[in-house]
N, C-alpha and C positions, 0 to 999 in steps of 0.2 A: 412384533409390534412396529407399526410405522411411526417414525419419529420426525422425519423431515420430508420435504417434497422430493428430494433426491431418492430417499428410500421408497417412496411411493412409485416414482418412475421406474426404479429398478425392479420393483415387484411386478409392475405391469409388463415390463420387458421379459422378465423371467417366465411369466405366465401367458405370453403373447399367443402361443398356439391354442391354448385353452380358450381364450376370449375370441379369437378368430373362428375357431370351431363352433363356439356357441352362436355367434352371429350368423355364420353360414348355415348351421342347422336350423335356426329360426327362419332364415330366408328361404331355405329349401322347402319349407312347409307350404309356400305359395304354389308349389308344384303338386301338392297332394290333392286328392279328389275332393275332399270335403270343403276346403277353402274355395276351390273353383266353383263348386256347386253353390256355395253361399253367394259368391260374386255374381254368378249368372242369375240366381234367384233375385238378388237385389236389382239387377238390370231389368228383369221382367217386371218387378214391382214398381220401380221408380223411373225407368227410362222409357222403354217402348215394349209393350207386351208382345206384339207380333214378331219384331226382330229378336227379342229376347228368347221367345219360344223357338225360333229358327236356330238360334245359337245353341239352345239347350238340346235340340235334336242333333245338331252337328256334334256337340260334345258327347252325348250319350252313345251315339254310333261310333265315334272315335274311340271312346273308352272300350267298347266291345271289340273294335278292330285291333286295338293295342293288345288286348288279352289274347286274341286269336294269333296275332303275330308272335308274341312271346311264347305261347304254348306250342306253336308250330316250329319255330326256330330252335327253342330250348337251349340257348347259349347260357352257360354258367357265368356267374359273377366273378370278378377278381377274387383272389384268396381273402377269406374273412379276417385273417390275422393282420392284414394291412388296412382294412377298412376302419374308418374313424367313427362309424355308426353301424348299428345292426340292421340289416335289411334282409328280406326274404324274396324268393321268386327268381325268375329268370331275368337276364340282363339285356337282351337285344329284342327290340329297341328300348331305349330308356323311356320308361313311362312318364317320368317328369319332363323330359325333353319333348316327347310326343304330345302329351296332354297340355303342356304349357304353350306349345306352338299352336295347337288347335284352339285353346281357350283365348289366349291373349292376342294372337294374330287374327283370330275370328272376331274378337271385339273390334279390332282395328278395321277390319273389312266390312263388318255389318253396321256398325254404329257411326254416326257423324260427329266424332269428337274433333277437337282442334289438333293441329299437327304436333304440338308439344306432347299432348296426352298420347297420341298414337306412337310417337317415337319412344316414349317411356314404356308403353305397353309392349312394343315390339322388341325392346331390349331384355325383357324379363325372361323369355325362353333361352336366350343366349347366356345370360347370367346364371340361370338355373342349371344349364348344362355344365357350366364351369364349376358350379358348387358341387355337383355330383362327381366331377372329376377330383376335386379337392378332397371330398369325403372318401374317395377311393372305393366307391360302390359301382362304378362303371369305368370302362375305358373309352377312348375317343371314338371308336367305331360305334359303340352303343349310343353315344350322344348324337353323333352325326346321323345315324340311322333314325333316331327319334325325330330330329329336326326335319330330315328329308322326307320321311313317311308322313309327318304332320303337314308339311307344305304340300306334298303331293295329294294327300287326302283332302285338304281344303280346296286345292285347285280343282280336283275332280268334282267335289260337292258343288262348287260354284258353277261348274259347267253344266251339271245335271239340273240344278234347281233354278 
C-alpha cells in the first residue's frame, strides 16, 4: 500500500524497467503494418488522393521487398531469452526500421507539410530502431540495414517515378 509520496516515488523507481518497456512497446506499434496502413489511408482520404495513392504504392512494394530480403538473407534474431517481447520471423533487415523509413520519410518527401512536422516524422524511424534495440529483438546491423535499405528503396523509387 502506498502511504506517502516518497513511497509512490520509490515504487515507480522499483518498477522503472516495467514502465519503460510498456511505453516503448506502445511506441514500437507505430512501426507495425496496420497503424501505417491506417495512416496512409487517412492521408488518402483527408490530404491528397493522388499523392496518398503514390505513397500507398511505395509502401506496398516496400513491404514486399522487405519480405523478400528477410526470406533471402534468413538471419536469425538475437536469443529469445534476452528479448523483452516475443517476436517471430527473420531479423535482417528490421521490418520496423525498413517500413517506418519508407512510410514516414515517404510522407516527408511526398507531402507538403511544414518543417516541424517533417522533422518529427523523420525522427520516428530512428526512434523505432532504438526501441527495437532496447527490446532486444534486433541487433544494430539489422536496424542499420533496415534504415539503409529503406532510404535506398525510396531513392530508387523517386528516380524511377
